[in-house]
C-alpha positions as CSV (number, residue, x, y, z in Angstrom):
1,M,-40.9,-17.0,-4.8
2,A,-38.1,-17.2,-7.5
3,P,-35.2,-15.1,-6.5
4,R,-34.9,-11.4,-8.1
5,R,-32.1,-11.2,-10.7
6,S,-29.4,-9.2,-10.2
7,S,-28.7,-5.5,-12.0
8,H,-25.0,-6.8,-12.6
9,Q,-25.8,-10.0,-14.5
10,G,-25.3,-9.5,-18.1
11,D,-22.7,-6.4,-17.4
12,P,-19.3,-7.8,-17.2
13,T,-17.7,-4.8,-16.0
14,S,-20.3,-4.8,-13.1
15,R,-20.2,-8.7,-11.6
16,P,-19.5,-8.5,-8.0
17,G,-16.3,-10.4,-7.0
18,R,-14.6,-9.1,-10.5
19,K,-11.9,-6.3,-10.0
20,W,-10.7,-4.5,-13.0
21,T,-7.7,-3.1,-13.1
22,L,-7.9,0.0,-14.1
23,S,-10.5,2.3,-13.2
24,L,-12.4,5.2,-14.5
25,G,-13.1,7.0,-11.2
26,S,-16.1,4.9,-9.9
27,V,-14.7,2.8,-7.5
28,D,-11.0,3.7,-6.9
29,P,-10.0,7.5,-6.6
30,P,-8.9,8.6,-10.6
31,V,-5.2,8.3,-11.1
32,A,-4.5,11.8,-12.1
33,L,-5.5,12.8,-8.2
34,L,-3.6,9.9,-6.7
35,I,-0.6,11.1,-8.7
36,E,-1.2,14.8,-7.8
37,Y,-1.3,13.8,-3.8
38,V,1.8,11.5,-4.0
39,H,3.4,14.8,-5.4
40,L,2.2,17.1,-2.8
41,L,3.2,14.1,0.2
42,Q,7.0,14.0,-1.3
43,V,7.3,17.9,-1.2
44,E,6.1,17.8,2.8
45,R,8.2,14.7,3.2
46,G,11.8,16.4,2.2
47,K,10.5,19.8,3.8
48,S,9.6,17.9,7.1
49,A,13.5,16.4,7.0
50,M,15.1,19.0,6.2
51,W,13.2,21.2,9.3
52,I,14.6,18.6,11.5
53,A,18.0,17.9,10.0
54,S,18.2,22.1,10.3
55,A,17.2,22.3,13.6
56,T,20.3,22.5,15.4
57,Q,21.5,25.1,12.6
58,A,18.9,27.2,14.3
59,V,21.5,28.5,16.9
60,G,23.5,31.6,16.1
61,R,22.0,31.7,12.7
62,Q,19.2,31.3,10.3
63,A,17.6,27.7,9.8
64,V,17.7,26.5,6.1
65,V,13.9,25.1,6.7
66,V,11.7,27.3,8.7
67,M,8.3,26.2,10.2
68,K,6.4,28.3,7.9
69,D,7.9,26.2,4.8
70,V,6.5,23.0,6.7
71,F,3.3,24.5,7.5
72,E,2.9,25.7,3.7
73,A,3.3,22.2,3.0
74,R,1.2,20.7,5.1
75,N,-1.9,23.3,4.1
76,N,-1.1,22.2,0.5
77,T,-1.3,18.4,1.4
78,D,-4.6,19.0,3.3
79,A,-6.4,21.1,0.6
80,N,-6.2,18.0,-1.5
81,T,-6.5,15.2,1.2
82,A,-10.4,17.2,1.6
83,E,-10.9,16.0,-1.9
84,Y,-9.2,12.7,-1.7
85,A,-11.4,11.6,1.0
86,K,-14.2,12.2,-0.7
87,V,-13.8,9.7,-3.9
88,W,-11.8,7.0,-1.7
89,P,-13.8,7.0,1.7
90,S,-12.8,3.7,3.0
91,K,-8.8,4.4,2.8
92,G,-8.7,8.2,2.8
93,Q,-9.7,8.2,6.5
94,P,-6.8,5.6,7.7
95,L,-4.2,7.7,5.2
96,R,-5.1,10.8,6.8
97,Q,-4.9,9.1,10.3
98,M,-1.5,7.7,9.2
99,L,-0.3,11.7,8.1
100,T,-1.3,12.6,11.6
101,V,1.4,10.4,13.0
102,L,3.8,11.1,11.0
103,R,3.8,14.9,11.4
104,A,3.5,14.4,15.5
105,S,6.6,12.5,15.0
106,T,8.3,15.1,12.9
107,D,7.5,17.4,15.7
108,H,8.8,15.8,18.6
109,F,11.8,14.9,16.4
110,R,11.8,19.2,15.8
111,H,13.5,19.6,19.2
112,P,16.8,18.1,19.4
113,I,16.3,18.8,23.6
114,L,13.7,15.6,23.6
115,T,16.1,13.2,21.8
116,A,18.8,10.7,22.8
117,G,22.0,12.3,22.3
118,L,24.2,12.9,19.0
119,K,23.5,10.0,17.5
120,A,20.0,9.8,17.9
121,D,20.1,13.6,16.5
122,A,21.8,12.3,13.5
123,R,19.1,10.3,12.9
124,A,16.1,12.0,13.5
125,F,15.3,13.0,10.0
126,L,15.7,9.7,8.7
127,S,13.3,8.1,10.8
128,V,10.4,10.7,9.2
129,L,11.7,10.2,6.1
130,S,10.9,6.3,6.3
131,G,7.8,7.2,7.6
132,Y,6.6,9.0,4.8
133,T,8.0,7.1,2.2
134,K,6.1,4.3,3.4
135,L,2.7,6.0,3.6
136,I,3.8,7.3,-0.1
137,E,4.4,3.4,-1.2
138,L,1.0,2.5,-0.2
139,L,-0.5,4.9,-2.4
140,C,2.1,4.0,-5.3
141,A,0.7,0.7,-5.1
142,A,-2.6,2.0,-5.4
143,I,-1.6,3.4,-8.9
144,D,0.2,0.2,-9.8
145,K,-3.2,-1.7,-9.3
146,Q,-5.4,0.6,-11.6
147,L,-2.4,0.7,-14.3
148,R,-2.0,-3.0,-14.7
149,V,-3.2,-3.6,-18.2
150,G,-1.6,-2.0,-21.3
151,W,1.5,-0.6,-22.2
152,H,0.4,2.9,-21.4
153,G,-0.2,1.9,-18.0
154,A,3.4,0.4,-18.0
155,V,5.1,3.7,-18.7
156,L,3.0,5.5,-16.5
157,R,3.7,2.9,-13.7
158,C,7.5,3.1,-15.0
159,L,7.4,7.3,-14.3
160,I,5.6,7.1,-11.2
161,R,8.6,5.2,-10.0
162,F,11.2,7.0,-11.2
163,D,9.9,10.2,-10.0
164,E,9.6,8.8,-6.4
165,A,13.3,7.7,-6.2
166,M,13.8,10.9,-7.5
167,A,11.7,12.7,-4.6
168,H,13.4,10.6,-2.1
169,Q,16.6,11.2,-3.3
170,R,16.0,14.7,-3.2
171,G,14.2,14.8,0.6
172,L,17.5,13.1,1.6
173,L,20.3,14.4,-0.1
174,C,18.8,17.8,1.1
175,S,18.6,17.2,4.7
176,L,22.2,15.9,4.8
177,L,23.2,18.8,3.2
178,V,21.7,21.3,6.0
179,L,23.7,18.6,8.8
180,P,25.9,20.4,10.8
181,E,29.5,18.5,10.8
182,R,28.9,17.6,13.8
183,L,26.1,16.0,12.9
184,F,27.0,14.8,9.6
185,S,30.4,13.1,11.1
186,A,28.1,10.3,12.9
187,M,26.1,9.2,9.8
188,P,26.3,5.7,8.7
189,P,27.8,4.9,5.3
190,S,24.5,3.0,4.4
191,V,23.3,6.7,4.0
192,A,25.3,7.1,0.7
193,T,24.5,3.4,-0.1
194,E,21.1,4.4,0.0
195,L,21.5,7.5,-2.1
196,Q,23.6,5.1,-4.9
197,D,20.5,2.4,-4.9
198,L,17.9,5.6,-5.6
199,S,20.3,6.9,-8.3
200,R,20.2,3.2,-10.1
201,V,16.0,3.0,-9.4
202,Q,15.9,5.9,-11.6
203,T,19.0,4.7,-14.3
204,Q,16.6,1.0,-14.8
205,T,13.2,2.8,-14.8
206,S,14.6,5.1,-17.4
207,S,16.3,2.3,-19.4
208,L,12.6,0.4,-19.5
209,L,10.9,3.8,-20.1
210,A,13.3,4.3,-23.3
211,A,12.7,0.8,-24.1
212,I,9.1,0.9,-24.0
213,V,9.4,3.4,-26.1
214,Q,11.3,2.4,-28.8
215,A,9.3,-0.9,-29.2
216,R,5.9,0.5,-29.5
217,K,4.3,3.0,-31.8
218,M,3.8,5.4,-29.0
219,E,1.9,8.8,-30.3
220,P,4.3,11.6,-30.7
221,R,2.8,13.5,-27.5
222,C,3.0,10.8,-25.2
223,R,6.8,9.9,-26.7
224,R,7.6,13.8,-26.1
225,L,6.2,13.7,-22.3
226,V,8.5,10.4,-21.9
227,A,11.8,11.4,-23.6
228,S,11.6,14.7,-21.2
229,A,10.8,12.8,-18.1
230,I,14.0,10.9,-18.2
231,S,16.7,13.3,-19.8
232,L,18.0,14.6,-16.7
233,S,19.9,18.5,-17.0
234,R,23.6,18.4,-16.6
235,G,23.5,19.8,-13.1
236,L,21.4,16.7,-12.0
237,Q,23.6,14.5,-13.7
238,S,26.9,15.8,-12.4
239,L,25.2,16.1,-8.9
240,Q,24.4,12.1,-8.9
241,A,27.8,11.5,-9.7
242,Q,28.9,12.7,-6.6
243,L,26.9,10.6,-4.4
244,T,29.3,7.9,-4.5
245,S,30.5,8.0,-0.5
246,L,30.3,10.1,2.6
247,S,33.5,11.5,1.6
248,E,32.4,12.5,-2.0
249,L,29.3,14.0,0.2
250,S,31.4,16.1,2.5
251,I,33.2,17.7,-1.0
252,L,29.6,18.4,-2.2
253,R,28.4,19.8,1.2
254,G,31.1,22.8,0.6
255,T,30.1,23.2,-3.0
256,T,26.1,23.1,-3.0
257,T,23.7,24.3,-0.6
258,A,20.3,22.8,0.0
259,Q,18.5,25.3,-1.6
260,Q,20.3,24.8,-4.7
261,C,20.0,21.1,-4.8
262,W,16.3,21.5,-4.1
263,L,15.3,23.8,-6.4
264,L,17.0,21.5,-9.2
265,F,15.5,18.8,-8.2
266,S,12.3,19.9,-8.1
267,Q,12.2,21.7,-11.3
268,H,12.5,18.4,-12.7
269,L,9.9,16.5,-10.6
270,E,7.3,19.5,-11.1
271,D,7.6,19.0,-15.0
272,N,7.6,15.0,-14.5
273,R,4.1,15.5,-12.4
274,V,2.4,17.5,-15.5
275,A,3.7,14.8,-17.9
276,G,2.1,12.0,-15.4
277,I,-1.4,13.6,-15.4
278,A,-1.3,14.2,-18.7
279,L,-0.5,10.6,-19.4
280,A,-3.3,9.9,-17.5
281,V,-5.8,11.7,-18.7
282,Y,-4.9,10.4,-22.2
283,I,-5.2,6.6,-20.6
284,K,-8.3,7.5,-19.3
285,E,-10.0,8.4,-22.5
286,S,-8.1,5.7,-24.5
287,V,-9.7,3.3,-22.4
288,R,-12.9,4.7,-22.7
289,V,-12.8,4.6,-26.5
290,R,-11.5,0.8,-26.5
291,L,-13.3,-1.1,-23.8
292,P,-15.9,-1.6,-26.1
293,V,-13.4,-2.8,-28.8
294,F,-12.1,-5.5,-25.9
295,F,-15.5,-6.9,-24.8
296,H,-16.5,-7.2,-28.3
297,R,-13.2,-9.1,-29.5
298,V,-13.3,-10.9,-26.2
299,R,-17.0,-12.4,-27.1
300,G,-15.8,-13.0,-30.5
301,N,-12.7,-15.4,-29.6
302,T,-15.2,-17.0,-26.8
303,D,-17.5,-18.1,-29.8
304,I,-14.6,-19.4,-31.7
305,N,-12.8,-21.2,-29.3
306,V,-16.8,-22.5,-28.5
307,K,-16.9,-23.5,-32.3
308,M,-13.5,-25.4,-32.5
309,T,-14.5,-27.3,-29.3
310,K,-17.8,-28.4,-30.9
311,R,-15.8,-29.3,-34.1
312,S,-13.6,-31.6,-32.2
313,R,-16.1,-33.1,-30.1
314,R,-17.6,-34.1,-33.4
315,H,-14.2,-35.2,-35.1
316,V,-13.2,-37.5,-32.0
317,S,-16.6,-39.1,-31.6
318,G,-16.3,-40.0,-35.5
319,L,-13.1,-41.7,-35.4
320,G,-14.9,-44.7,-33.9
321,A,-13.8,-47.1,-30.7
322,D,-11.0,-48.5,-32.0
323,S,-9.3,-45.5,-33.0
324,T,-6.2,-44.8,-31.4
325,L,-5.3,-40.7,-30.8
């Protein structure tokens, strides 16, 4: 009995073993949904780190970040996670398990009496920041995987990396601003170096985005979205200029509150979230229109190559046995 012909044969977009890099939502979750989830995790990361850092402030005065703020951020993430797990069941559940572990660690570090002294208290929030960052990096990698084709994809990848560096910087800086002096003095110099590295990533990605915009014929709407995303306010520029050393951070702690810092960063990140989702939707629609043209061109080029190969073979056979190539 002849083997049954697979329904995938003849369809270049659905052959087993072929991984297409730009998903339209059939296998991997839509990019717009991933961007939204990353944004919510970035907020939860920053709130959790500030919650831990401000724990020691709760004695004798109001904590900067209270439990209500953290649980509100968690609820917002969970509301999105339910939909996320439906469209990506193979990865949704493991990521939710990782998130559960991170939250348990946050709740543990929130109580300084359970930690092991001054340095442990001072650096507890760094551990939680690092854990959330690893989880977010997995999602950013999933987005990168879907956007490896075309300059529109390159623009969105750069924008997501730009936002992640800024969001990470927001969480780290705001946590440093709420630390009491006795704990801030125990912070290692590498903290200031990390803040500078995050600023450097933003500068590099914004320069790359500007170069892509200049080199390509980008639609006016996309051009405006990208230009707005990489144009920092004077307040943000001034703030980042002071992140050069622990001594500069110490001065900043006396002039800027964590709430002011959080608001300054969050306004820009929220605008970028909207811009990123808009670009993702545009790319999706653009791919729907251009994929048939792409496959037509690929098939046409293949036909041309076959004709050229046959022509070359006839030419070689006509040279004769004594001819030298």
